[in-house]
Biopython code that builds the backbone (N, CA, C, O; Angstrom):
import numpy as np
from Bio.PDB.StructureBuilder import StructureBuilder

atoms = [
    (1, "MET", "N", (227.487, 23.007, -79.114)),
    (1, "MET", "CA", (227.054, 24.247, -78.499)),
    (1, "MET", "C", (227.395, 25.397, -79.453)),
    (1, "MET", "O", (228.542, 25.541, -79.877)),
    (2, "ILE", "N", (226.392, 26.211, -79.785)),
    (2, "ILE", "CA", (226.646, 27.329, -80.685)),
    (2, "ILE", "C", (227.186, 28.522, -79.902)),
    (2, "ILE", "O", (227.150, 28.544, -78.672)),
    (3, "GLU", "N", (227.684, 29.506, -80.632)),
    (3, "GLU", "CA", (228.366, 30.636, -79.991)),
    (3, "GLU", "C", (227.480, 31.412, -79.022)),
    (3, "GLU", "O", (227.956, 31.831, -77.966)),
    (4, "THR", "N", (226.194, 31.617, -79.355)),
    (4, "THR", "CA", (225.295, 32.349, -78.468)),
    (4, "THR", "C", (225.147, 31.635, -77.133)),
    (4, "THR", "O", (225.152, 32.271, -76.079)),
    (5, "GLU", "N", (225.016, 30.304, -77.180)),
    (5, "GLU", "CA", (224.913, 29.531, -75.942)),
    (5, "GLU", "C", (226.168, 29.706, -75.107)),
    (5, "GLU", "O", (226.102, 29.946, -73.901)),
    (6, "THR", "N", (227.317, 29.583, -75.768)),
    (6, "THR", "CA", (228.596, 29.718, -75.070)),
    (6, "THR", "C", (228.701, 31.083, -74.424)),
    (6, "THR", "O", (229.105, 31.197, -73.267)),
    (7, "ASN", "N", (228.337, 32.126, -75.168)),
    (7, "ASN", "CA", (228.432, 33.488, -74.648)),
    (7, "ASN", "C", (227.490, 33.720, -73.471)),
    (7, "ASN", "O", (227.889, 34.289, -72.455)),
    (8, "SER", "N", (226.236, 33.280, -73.608)),
    (8, "SER", "CA", (225.279, 33.521, -72.521)),
    (8, "SER", "C", (225.614, 32.670, -71.294)),
    (8, "SER", "O", (225.438, 33.125, -70.163)),
    (9, "LEU", "N", (226.087, 31.462, -71.500)),
    (9, "LEU", "CA", (226.486, 30.614, -70.380)),
    (9, "LEU", "C", (227.701, 31.213, -69.669)),
    (9, "LEU", "O", (227.723, 31.310, -68.442)),
    (10, "ALA", "N", (228.700, 31.610, -70.440)),
    (10, "ALA", "CA", (229.909, 32.210, -69.867)),
    (10, "ALA", "C", (229.581, 33.522, -69.158)),
    (10, "ALA", "O", (230.100, 33.791, -68.075)),
    (11, "LEU", "N", (228.725, 34.334, -69.764)),
    (11, "LEU", "CA", (228.320, 35.604, -69.164)),
    (11, "LEU", "C", (227.671, 35.365, -67.811)),
    (11, "LEU", "O", (228.051, 35.985, -66.818)),
    (12, "ALA", "N", (226.690, 34.466, -67.767)),
    (12, "ALA", "CA", (225.967, 34.205, -66.524)),
    (12, "ALA", "C", (226.891, 33.628, -65.455)),
    (12, "ALA", "O", (226.866, 34.075, -64.309)),
    (13, "LEU", "N", (227.697, 32.648, -65.819)),
    (13, "LEU", "CA", (228.588, 32.034, -64.834)),
    (13, "LEU", "C", (229.625, 33.022, -64.310)),
    (13, "LEU", "O", (229.988, 32.981, -63.135)),
    (14, "SER", "N", (230.096, 33.898, -65.169)),
    (14, "SER", "CA", (231.060, 34.919, -64.763)),
    (14, "SER", "C", (230.441, 35.876, -63.735)),
    (14, "SER", "O", (231.054, 36.185, -62.713)),
    (15, "VAL", "N", (229.228, 36.335, -64.018)),
    (15, "VAL", "CA", (228.551, 37.250, -63.086)),
    (15, "VAL", "C", (228.260, 36.547, -61.764)),
    (15, "VAL", "O", (228.456, 37.129, -60.697)),
    (16, "LEU", "N", (227.800, 35.315, -61.828)),
    (16, "LEU", "CA", (227.496, 34.582, -60.592)),
    (16, "LEU", "C", (228.737, 34.432, -59.723)),
    (16, "LEU", "O", (228.663, 34.524, -58.498)),
    (17, "ASP", "N", (229.871, 34.200, -60.363)),
    (17, "ASP", "CA", (231.129, 34.108, -59.624)),
    (17, "ASP", "C", (231.509, 35.469, -59.037)),
    (17, "ASP", "O", (231.858, 35.568, -57.861)),
    (18, "ASP", "N", (231.438, 36.511, -59.858)),
    (18, "ASP", "CA", (231.779, 37.865, -59.402)),
    (18, "ASP", "C", (230.893, 38.336, -58.242)),
    (18, "ASP", "O", (231.354, 39.010, -57.322)),
    (19, "MET", "N", (229.618, 37.965, -58.313)),
    (19, "MET", "CA", (228.653, 38.425, -57.313)),
    (19, "MET", "C", (228.547, 37.484, -56.113)),
    (19, "MET", "O", (227.711, 37.673, -55.230)),
    (20, "LYS", "N", (229.403, 36.476, -56.098)),
    (20, "LYS", "CA", (229.470, 35.537, -54.972)),
    (20, "LYS", "C", (228.156, 34.796, -54.720)),
    (20, "LYS", "O", (227.755, 34.586, -53.575)),
    (21, "ALA", "N", (227.494, 34.404, -55.817)),
    (21, "ALA", "CA", (226.313, 33.548, -55.692)),
    (21, "ALA", "C", (226.775, 32.211, -55.108)),
    (21, "ALA", "O", (227.888, 31.757, -55.375)),
    (22, "GLN", "N", (225.924, 31.601, -54.324)),
    (22, "GLN", "CA", (226.306, 30.362, -53.650)),
    (22, "GLN", "C", (225.734, 29.145, -54.367)),
    (22, "GLN", "O", (224.695, 29.218, -55.022)),
    (23, "ASN", "N", (226.440, 28.024, -54.225)),
    (23, "ASN", "CA", (225.973, 26.732, -54.742)),
    (23, "ASN", "C", (225.507, 26.794, -56.195)),
    (23, "ASN", "O", (224.398, 26.364, -56.513)),
    (24, "VAL", "N", (226.339, 27.321, -57.059)),
    (24, "VAL", "CA", (226.002, 27.452, -58.473)),
    (24, "VAL", "C", (226.032, 26.071, -59.124)),
    (24, "VAL", "O", (227.002, 25.325, -58.996)),
    (25, "ASN", "N", (224.947, 25.750, -59.824)),
    (25, "ASN", "CA", (224.822, 24.460, -60.496)),
    (25, "ASN", "C", (224.324, 24.705, -61.914)),
    (25, "ASN", "O", (223.203, 25.176, -62.106)),
    (26, "SER", "N", (225.146, 24.391, -62.901)),
    (26, "SER", "CA", (224.795, 24.547, -64.309)),
    (26, "SER", "C", (224.471, 23.171, -64.882)),
    (26, "SER", "O", (225.277, 22.246, -64.781)),
    (27, "ILE", "N", (223.284, 23.039, -65.486)),
    (27, "ILE", "CA", (222.840, 21.749, -66.000)),
    (27, "ILE", "C", (222.514, 21.868, -67.489)),
    (27, "ILE", "O", (221.771, 22.762, -67.894)),
    (28, "ASP", "N", (223.066, 20.972, -68.295)),
    (28, "ASP", "CA", (222.750, 20.892, -69.719)),
    (28, "ASP", "C", (221.408, 20.182, -69.852)),
    (28, "ASP", "O", (221.307, 18.981, -69.600)),
    (29, "VAL", "N", (220.376, 20.929, -70.250)),
    (29, "VAL", "CA", (219.031, 20.364, -70.381)),
    (29, "VAL", "C", (218.604, 20.259, -71.841)),
    (29, "VAL", "O", (217.428, 20.042, -72.131)),
    (30, "SER", "N", (219.550, 20.412, -72.755)),
    (30, "SER", "CA", (219.219, 20.416, -74.182)),
    (30, "SER", "C", (218.547, 19.127, -74.637)),
    (30, "SER", "O", (217.755, 19.145, -75.580)),
    (31, "GLY", "N", (218.848, 18.016, -73.987)),
    (31, "GLY", "CA", (218.226, 16.749, -74.338)),
    (31, "GLY", "C", (216.880, 16.518, -73.661)),
    (31, "GLY", "O", (216.195, 15.539, -73.954)),
    (32, "LEU", "N", (216.500, 17.421, -72.753)),
    (32, "LEU", "CA", (215.275, 17.249, -71.976)),
    (32, "LEU", "C", (214.147, 18.182, -72.380)),
    (32, "LEU", "O", (212.974, 17.861, -72.189)),
    (33, "THR", "N", (214.497, 19.339, -72.940)),
    (33, "THR", "CA", (213.485, 20.346, -73.256)),
    (33, "THR", "C", (213.940, 21.208, -74.427)),
    (33, "THR", "O", (215.131, 21.304, -74.725)),
    (34, "SER", "N", (212.979, 21.825, -75.073)),
    (34, "SER", "CA", (213.316, 22.734, -76.173)),
    (34, "SER", "C", (213.294, 24.197, -75.729)),
    (34, "SER", "O", (213.577, 25.086, -76.533)),
    (35, "ILE", "N", (212.965, 24.459, -74.467)),
    (35, "ILE", "CA", (212.866, 25.851, -74.018)),
    (35, "ILE", "C", (214.219, 26.486, -73.753)),
    (35, "ILE", "O", (214.351, 27.710, -73.785)),
    (36, "SER", "N", (215.226, 25.662, -73.491)),
    (36, "SER", "CA", (216.546, 26.185, -73.160)),
    (36, "SER", "C", (217.565, 25.070, -73.289)),
    (36, "SER", "O", (217.217, 23.889, -73.280)),
    (37, "ASP", "N", (218.825, 25.456, -73.409)),
    (37, "ASP", "CA", (219.895, 24.463, -73.455)),
    (37, "ASP", "C", (220.542, 24.258, -72.092)),
    (37, "ASP", "O", (221.040, 23.173, -71.791)),
    (38, "TYR", "N", (220.534, 25.300, -71.272)),
    (38, "TYR", "CA", (221.133, 25.217, -69.939)),
    (38, "TYR", "C", (220.216, 25.853, -68.913)),
    (38, "TYR", "O", (219.555, 26.856, -69.183)),
    (39, "MET", "N", (220.187, 25.258, -67.741)),
    (39, "MET", "CA", (219.544, 25.832, -66.567)),
    (39, "MET", "C", (220.656, 26.037, -65.552)),
    (39, "MET", "O", (221.460, 25.139, -65.299)),
    (40, "ILE", "N", (220.688, 27.215, -64.981)),
    (40, "ILE", "CA", (221.641, 27.496, -63.917)),
    (40, "ILE", "C", (220.841, 27.809, -62.664)),
    (40, "ILE", "O", (219.929, 28.636, -62.679)),
    (41, "PHE", "N", (221.195, 27.138, -61.587)),
    (41, "PHE", "CA", (220.558, 27.369, -60.290)),
    (41, "PHE", "C", (221.616, 27.896, -59.333)),
    (41, "PHE", "O", (222.736, 27.388, -59.287)),
    (42, "CYS", "N", (221.251, 28.916, -58.573)),
    (42, "CYS", "CA", (222.176, 29.433, -57.570)),
    (42, "CYS", "C", (221.374, 29.994, -56.407)),
    (42, "CYS", "O", (220.166, 30.211, -56.500)),
    (43, "THR", "N", (222.080, 30.222, -55.315)),
    (43, "THR", "CA", (221.450, 30.739, -54.106)),
    (43, "THR", "C", (221.981, 32.128, -53.806)),
    (43, "THR", "O", (223.187, 32.375, -53.821)),
    (44, "GLY", "N", (221.044, 33.031, -53.532)),
    (44, "GLY", "CA", (221.393, 34.359, -53.043)),
    (44, "GLY", "C", (221.257, 34.357, -51.530)),
    (44, "GLY", "O", (220.407, 33.656, -50.981)),
    (45, "THR", "N", (222.085, 35.132, -50.860)),
    (45, "THR", "CA", (222.083, 35.136, -49.393)),
    (45, "THR", "C", (220.931, 35.949, -48.795)),
    (45, "THR", "O", (220.603, 35.799, -47.618)),
    (46, "SER", "N", (220.320, 36.811, -49.615)),
    (46, "SER", "CA", (219.193, 37.637, -49.178)),
    (46, "SER", "C", (218.444, 38.112, -50.420)),
    (46, "SER", "O", (218.918, 37.944, -51.543)),
    (47, "SER", "N", (217.278, 38.701, -50.209)),
    (47, "SER", "CA", (216.516, 39.252, -51.340)),
    (47, "SER", "C", (217.329, 40.322, -52.064)),
    (47, "SER", "O", (217.326, 40.388, -53.293)),
    (48, "ARG", "N", (218.013, 41.146, -51.305)),
    (48, "ARG", "CA", (218.838, 42.204, -51.896)),
    (48, "ARG", "C", (219.969, 41.596, -52.736)),
    (48, "ARG", "O", (220.251, 42.074, -53.834)),
    (49, "HIS", "N", (220.605, 40.557, -52.228)),
    (49, "HIS", "CA", (221.680, 39.888, -52.956)),
    (49, "HIS", "C", (221.136, 39.261, -54.251)),
    (49, "HIS", "O", (221.765, 39.365, -55.304)),
    (50, "ALA", "N", (219.972, 38.616, -54.167)),
    (50, "ALA", "CA", (219.361, 37.997, -55.349)),
    (50, "ALA", "C", (219.076, 39.055, -56.419)),
    (50, "ALA", "O", (219.380, 38.842, -57.593)),
    (51, "ARG", "N", (218.500, 40.181, -56.027)),
    (51, "ARG", "CA", (218.228, 41.263, -56.985)),
    (51, "ARG", "C", (219.518, 41.811, -57.582)),
    (51, "ARG", "O", (219.581, 42.093, -58.779)),
    (52, "SER", "N", (220.539, 41.961, -56.759)),
    (52, "SER", "CA", (221.828, 42.475, -57.238)),
    (52, "SER", "C", (222.438, 41.545, -58.281)),
    (52, "SER", "O", (223.008, 42.003, -59.271)),
    (53, "ILE", "N", (222.319, 40.250, -58.058)),
    (53, "ILE", "CA", (222.839, 39.275, -59.028)),
    (53, "ILE", "C", (222.113, 39.439, -60.364)),
    (53, "ILE", "O", (222.747, 39.505, -61.417)),
    (54, "VAL", "N", (220.793, 39.503, -60.315)),
    (54, "VAL", "CA", (219.996, 39.636, -61.537)),
    (54, "VAL", "C", (220.270, 40.980, -62.214)),
    (54, "VAL", "O", (220.360, 41.049, -63.440)),
    (55, "ASP", "N", (220.402, 42.041, -61.428)),
    (55, "ASP", "CA", (220.725, 43.358, -61.994)),
    (55, "ASP", "C", (222.048, 43.306, -62.761)),
    (55, "ASP", "O", (222.162, 43.857, -63.856)),
    (56, "LYS", "N", (223.036, 42.645, -62.181)),
    (56, "LYS", "CA", (224.360, 42.572, -62.799)),
    (56, "LYS", "C", (224.321, 41.718, -64.074)),
    (56, "LYS", "O", (224.957, 42.069, -65.068)),
    (57, "ILE", "N", (223.586, 40.608, -64.055)),
    (57, "ILE", "CA", (223.445, 39.796, -65.269)),
    (57, "ILE", "C", (222.767, 40.625, -66.358)),
    (57, "ILE", "O", (223.205, 40.613, -67.509)),
    (58, "SER", "N", (221.705, 41.339, -66.005)),
    (58, "SER", "CA", (220.985, 42.180, -66.967)),
    (58, "SER", "C", (221.884, 43.258, -67.554)),
    (58, "SER", "O", (221.908, 43.478, -68.765)),
    (59, "GLU", "N", (222.618, 43.923, -66.676)),
    (59, "GLU", "CA", (223.520, 44.998, -67.100)),
    (59, "GLU", "C", (224.579, 44.466, -68.068)),
    (59, "GLU", "O", (224.833, 45.063, -69.114)),
    (60, "LYS", "N", (225.184, 43.355, -67.710)),
    (60, "LYS", "CA", (226.236, 42.787, -68.548)),
    (60, "LYS", "C", (225.673, 42.276, -69.878)),
    (60, "LYS", "O", (226.308, 42.432, -70.921)),
    (61, "ALA", "N", (224.493, 41.673, -69.844)),
    (61, "ALA", "CA", (223.848, 41.185, -71.072)),
    (61, "ALA", "C", (223.513, 42.344, -72.005)),
    (61, "ALA", "O", (223.756, 42.264, -73.209)),
    (62, "LYS", "N", (222.962, 43.412, -71.459)),
    (62, "LYS", "CA", (222.618, 44.582, -72.283)),
    (62, "LYS", "C", (223.868, 45.214, -72.876)),
    (62, "LYS", "O", (223.875, 45.612, -74.041)),
    (63, "ARG", "N", (224.931, 45.306, -72.070)),
    (63, "ARG", "CA", (226.180, 45.885, -72.554)),
    (63, "ARG", "C", (226.769, 45.076, -73.709)),
    (63, "ARG", "O", (227.359, 45.638, -74.632)),
    (64, "SER", "N", (226.606, 43.766, -73.649)),
    (64, "SER", "CA", (227.150, 42.916, -74.707)),
    (64, "SER", "C", (226.116, 42.652, -75.805)),
    (64, "SER", "O", (226.312, 41.791, -76.663)),
    (65, "LYS", "N", (225.009, 43.410, -75.764)),
    (65, "LYS", "CA", (223.933, 43.319, -76.758)),
    (65, "LYS", "C", (223.328, 41.921, -76.837)),
    (65, "LYS", "O", (222.926, 41.460, -77.905)),
    (66, "HIS", "N", (223.273, 41.265, -75.698)),
    (66, "HIS", "CA", (222.675, 39.936, -75.601)),
    (66, "HIS", "C", (221.220, 40.105, -75.157)),
    (66, "HIS", "O", (220.963, 40.762, -74.149)),
    (67, "PRO", "N", (220.271, 39.527, -75.885)),
    (67, "PRO", "CA", (218.860, 39.731, -75.533)),
    (67, "PRO", "C", (218.460, 39.060, -74.216)),
    (67, "PRO", "O", (218.899, 37.956, -73.894)),
    (68, "ILE", "N", (217.621, 39.763, -73.480)),
    (68, "ILE", "CA", (217.015, 39.214, -72.270)),
    (68, "ILE", "C", (215.549, 38.987, -72.628)),
    (68, "ILE", "O", (214.830, 39.938, -72.935)),
    (69, "LEU", "N", (215.106, 37.735, -72.589)),
    (69, "LEU", "CA", (213.744, 37.405, -72.998)),
    (69, "LEU", "C", (212.725, 37.643, -71.892)),
    (69, "LEU", "O", (211.535, 37.796, -72.171)),
    (70, "GLY", "N", (213.171, 37.675, -70.653)),
    (70, "GLY", "CA", (212.247, 37.936, -69.563)),
    (70, "GLY", "C", (212.899, 37.805, -68.201)),
    (70, "GLY", "O", (213.909, 37.124, -68.027)),
    (71, "ILE", "N", (212.285, 38.483, -67.240)),
    (71, "ILE", "CA", (212.690, 38.383, -65.837)),
    (71, "ILE", "C", (211.411, 38.218, -65.031)),
    (71, "ILE", "O", (210.475, 39.005, -65.175)),
    (72, "GLU", "N", (211.368, 37.197, -64.185)),
    (72, "GLU", "CA", (210.193, 36.929, -63.352)),
    (72, "GLU", "C", (210.611, 36.865, -61.891)),
    (72, "GLU", "O", (211.705, 36.401, -61.571)),
    (73, "GLY", "N", (209.738, 37.331, -61.005)),
    (73, "GLY", "CA", (209.950, 37.196, -59.570)),
    (73, "GLY", "C", (210.834, 38.258, -58.946)),
    (73, "GLY", "O", (211.232, 38.128, -57.789)),
    (74, "TYR", "N", (211.148, 39.309, -59.694)),
    (74, "TYR", "CA", (212.079, 40.329, -59.205)),
    (74, "TYR", "C", (211.555, 41.035, -57.949)),
    (74, "TYR", "O", (212.315, 41.276, -57.011)),
    (75, "ASN", "N", (210.277, 41.362, -57.928)),
    (75, "ASN", "CA", (209.734, 42.120, -56.796)),
    (75, "ASN", "C", (209.789, 41.359, -55.478)),
    (75, "ASN", "O", (210.167, 41.924, -54.452)),
    (76, "SER", "N", (209.419, 40.094, -55.496)),
    (76, "SER", "CA", (209.449, 39.325, -54.247)),
    (76, "SER", "C", (210.873, 38.884, -53.912)),
    (76, "SER", "O", (211.238, 38.778, -52.742)),
    (77, "ALA", "N", (211.670, 38.630, -54.945)),
    (77, "ALA", "CA", (213.093, 38.264, -54.814)),
    (77, "ALA", "C", (213.325, 37.003, -53.991)),
    (77, "ALA", "O", (214.410, 36.812, -53.443)),
    (78, "GLN", "N", (212.332, 36.159, -53.902)),
    (78, "GLN", "CA", (212.508, 34.855, -53.264)),
    (78, "GLN", "C", (213.105, 33.875, -54.280)),
    (78, "GLN", "O", (213.942, 33.031, -53.962)),
    (79, "TRP", "N", (212.627, 34.035, -55.520)),
    (79, "TRP", "CA", (213.057, 33.191, -56.635)),
    (79, "TRP", "C", (212.953, 34.070, -57.879)),
    (79, "TRP", "O", (211.855, 34.402, -58.324)),
    (80, "ILE", "N", (214.078, 34.434, -58.422)),
    (80, "ILE", "CA", (214.100, 35.279, -59.619)),
    (80, "ILE", "C", (214.629, 34.450, -60.779)),
    (80, "ILE", "O", (215.665, 33.795, -60.669)),
    (81, "LEU", "N", (213.910, 34.488, -61.882)),
    (81, "LEU", "CA", (214.302, 33.782, -63.088)),
    (81, "LEU", "C", (214.664, 34.830, -64.132)),
    (81, "LEU", "O", (213.914, 35.783, -64.343)),
    (82, "ILE", "N", (215.804, 34.660, -64.782)),
    (82, "ILE", "CA", (216.176, 35.523, -65.899)),
    (82, "ILE", "C", (216.428, 34.629, -67.109)),
    (82, "ILE", "O", (217.266, 33.728, -67.078)),
    (83, "ASP", "N", (215.681, 34.904, -68.172)),
    (83, "ASP", "CA", (215.721, 34.087, -69.385)),
    (83, "ASP", "C", (216.621, 34.755, -70.422)),
    (83, "ASP", "O", (216.309, 35.824, -70.947)),
    (84, "LEU", "N", (217.742, 34.098, -70.703)),
    (84, "LEU", "CA", (218.686, 34.590, -71.705)),
    (84, "LEU", "C", (218.581, 33.773, -72.998)),
    (84, "LEU", "O", (219.489, 33.795, -73.829)),
    (85, "GLY", "N", (217.477, 33.062, -73.158)),
    (85, "GLY", "CA", (217.277, 32.246, -74.349)),
    (85, "GLY", "C", (217.855, 30.864, -74.168)),
    (85, "GLY", "O", (217.177, 29.969, -73.663)),
    (86, "ALA", "N", (219.085, 30.679, -74.567)),
    (86, "ALA", "CA", (219.739, 29.373, -74.454)),
    (86, "ALA", "C", (220.068, 29.023, -73.009)),
    (86, "ALA", "O", (220.373, 27.872, -72.698)),
    (87, "VAL", "N", (220.006, 30.018, -72.128)),
    (87, "VAL", "CA", (220.326, 29.818, -70.715)),
    (87, "VAL", "C", (219.240, 30.479, -69.861)),
    (87, "VAL", "O", (218.882, 31.638, -70.071)),
    (88, "ILE", "N", (218.735, 29.722, -68.907)),
    (88, "ILE", "CA", (217.784, 30.275, -67.942)),
    (88, "ILE", "C", (218.445, 30.199, -66.568)),
    (88, "ILE", "O", (218.869, 29.131, -66.128)),
    (89, "VAL", "N", (218.525, 31.351, -65.898)),
    (89, "VAL", "CA", (219.174, 31.432, -64.591)),
    (89, "VAL", "C", (218.101, 31.577, -63.519)),
    (89, "VAL", "O", (217.230, 32.442, -63.609)),
    (90, "HIS", "N", (218.176, 30.719, -62.507)),
    (90, "HIS", "CA", (217.281, 30.767, -61.359)),
    (90, "HIS", "C", (218.107, 31.219, -60.161)),
    (90, "HIS", "O", (219.041, 30.528, -59.752)),
    (91, "VAL", "N", (217.769, 32.370, -59.601)),
    (91, "VAL", "CA", (218.435, 32.868, -58.392)),
    (91, "VAL", "C", (217.409, 32.732, -57.271)),
    (91, "VAL", "O", (216.366, 33.385, -57.283)),
    (92, "MET", "N", (217.721, 31.878, -56.308)),
    (92, "MET", "CA", (216.746, 31.552, -55.269)),
    (92, "MET", "C", (217.333, 31.773, -53.876)),
    (92, "MET", "O", (218.543, 31.672, -53.672)),
    (93, "LEU", "N", (216.464, 32.073, -52.939)),
    (93, "LEU", "CA", (216.881, 32.063, -51.547)),
    (93, "LEU", "C", (216.980, 30.601, -51.114)),
    (93, "LEU", "O", (216.322, 29.733, -51.688)),
    (94, "ASP", "N", (217.790, 30.336, -50.118)),
    (94, "ASP", "CA", (218.086, 28.959, -49.718)),
    (94, "ASP", "C", (216.832, 28.150, -49.394)),
    (94, "ASP", "O", (216.693, 27.012, -49.845)),
    (95, "GLU", "N", (215.923, 28.728, -48.619)),
    (95, "GLU", "CA", (214.730, 27.967, -48.229)),
    (95, "GLU", "C", (213.840, 27.630, -49.427)),
    (95, "GLU", "O", (213.214, 26.570, -49.451)),
    (96, "VAL", "N", (213.778, 28.515, -50.412)),
    (96, "VAL", "CA", (212.991, 28.261, -51.624)),
    (96, "VAL", "C", (213.666, 27.173, -52.462)),
    (96, "VAL", "O", (213.003, 26.267, -52.966)),
    (97, "ARG", "N", (214.963, 27.270, -52.601)),
    (97, "ARG", "CA", (215.700, 26.271, -53.382)),
    (97, "ARG", "C", (215.593, 24.888, -52.736)),
    (97, "ARG", "O", (215.428, 23.887, -53.433)),
    (98, "THR", "N", (215.685, 24.835, -51.432)),
    (98, "THR", "CA", (215.563, 23.571, -50.716)),
    (98, "THR", "C", (214.155, 22.991, -50.864)),
    (98, "THR", "O", (213.998, 21.780, -51.015)),
    (99, "PHE", "N", (213.140, 23.841, -50.822)),
    (99, "PHE", "CA", (211.754, 23.384, -50.918)),
    (99, "PHE", "C", (211.444, 22.810, -52.304)),
    (99, "PHE", "O", (210.871, 21.725, -52.406)),
    (100, "TYR", "N", (211.816, 23.526, -53.372)),
    (100, "TYR", "CA", (211.449, 23.098, -54.728)),
    (100, "TYR", "C", (212.388, 22.053, -55.336)),
    (100, "TYR", "O", (211.957, 21.261, -56.174)),
    (101, "LYS", "N", (213.642, 22.036, -54.937)),
    (101, "LYS", "CA", (214.617, 21.047, -55.416)),
    (101, "LYS", "C", (214.645, 20.913, -56.944)),
    (101, "LYS", "O", (214.681, 19.804, -57.478)),
    (102, "LEU", "N", (214.629, 22.047, -57.633)),
    (102, "LEU", "CA", (214.636, 22.019, -59.098)),
    (102, "LEU", "C", (215.921, 21.448, -59.668)),
    (102, "LEU", "O", (215.904, 20.847, -60.742)),
    (103, "ASP", "N", (217.030, 21.623, -58.972)),
    (103, "ASP", "CA", (218.296, 21.036, -59.437)),
    (103, "ASP", "C", (218.122, 19.534, -59.635)),
    (103, "ASP", "O", (218.550, 18.974, -60.644)),
    (104, "ASP", "N", (217.486, 18.894, -58.655)),
    (104, "ASP", "CA", (217.276, 17.449, -58.729)),
    (104, "ASP", "C", (216.356, 17.084, -59.887)),
    (104, "ASP", "O", (216.613, 16.127, -60.618)),
    (105, "LEU", "N", (215.294, 17.846, -60.046)),
    (105, "LEU", "CA", (214.333, 17.584, -61.123)),
    (105, "LEU", "C", (215.004, 17.643, -62.492)),
    (105, "LEU", "O", (214.840, 16.732, -63.303)),
    (106, "TRP", "N", (215.764, 18.718, -62.754)),
    (106, "TRP", "CA", (216.379, 18.897, -64.069)),
    (106, "TRP", "C", (217.616, 18.033, -64.257)),
    (106, "TRP", "O", (218.052, 17.834, -65.391)),
    (107, "SER", "N", (218.186, 17.521, -63.196)),
    (107, "SER", "CA", (219.380, 16.673, -63.313)),
    (107, "SER", "C", (219.058, 15.263, -63.799)),
    (107, "SER", "O", (219.923, 14.587, -64.355)),
    (108, "VAL", "N", (217.826, 14.820, -63.595)),
    (108, "VAL", "CA", (217.453, 13.470, -64.011)),
    (108, "VAL", "C", (217.521, 13.373, -65.524)),
    (108, "VAL", "O", (216.762, 14.028, -66.238)),
    (109, "GLY", "N", (218.429, 12.557, -65.997)),
    (109, "GLY", "CA", (218.570, 12.356, -67.443)),
    (109, "GLY", "C", (219.331, 13.431, -68.172)),
    (109, "GLY", "O", (219.459, 13.364, -69.395)),
    (110, "ALA", "N", (219.845, 14.427, -67.464)),
    (110, "ALA", "CA", (220.580, 15.521, -68.109)),
    (110, "ALA", "C", (221.957, 15.051, -68.549)),
    (110, "ALA", "O", (222.521, 14.110, -67.991)),
    (111, "SER", "N", (222.483, 15.727, -69.562)),
    (111, "SER", "CA", (223.838, 15.427, -70.036)),
    (111, "SER", "C", (224.842, 15.870, -68.999)),
    (111, "SER", "O", (224.639, 16.875, -68.318)),
    (112, "ALA", "N", (225.915, 15.131, -68.877)),
    (112, "ALA", "CA", (226.959, 15.493, -67.905)),
    (112, "ALA", "C", (227.859, 16.557, -68.457)),
    (112, "ALA", "O", (228.794, 16.986, -67.782)),
]
sb = StructureBuilder()
sb.init_structure("model")
sb.init_model(0)
sb.init_chain("A")
sb.init_seg("    ")
for serial, (resi, resn, name, xyz) in enumerate(atoms, 1):
    if name == "N":
        sb.init_residue(resn, " ", resi, " ")
    sb.init_atom(name, np.array(xyz, "f"), 0.0, 1.0, " ", f" {name:<3s}", serial, name[0])
structure = sb.get_structure()
C-alpha cells in the first residue's frame, strides 16, 4: 500500500468514525479492479446525515490537499459516492444498501 492510499483510507475511516457512520465496511479491491484499491461502504441514518458525512470527508480532504476525483448522488442523498482515487466511499441509506448489497458483491474474492 502506497502512502496516498494509506492517507486517503485513514482520512475516510477517521471521518466516518467521527461522524458516527453506521456499519462501516472497508474492502481491499486492489486484486479485483483497477479503478480503486479500497471500497468503503457505510450507512447514514438520514439524507442529511449522509450529506454531512460527505461534506466532512470533502472538507478534510481539501484541507489536507488530497484530490477529490468526483462526488455523485449528493442531491438525492440516498446513495452518495465520493471518489478519492485509491479509495471510493459509498454512503448509503439503509434501505438502499440492503437492496443493492454491494458489500457482498465486492467481498467475493477480495483480499482480507
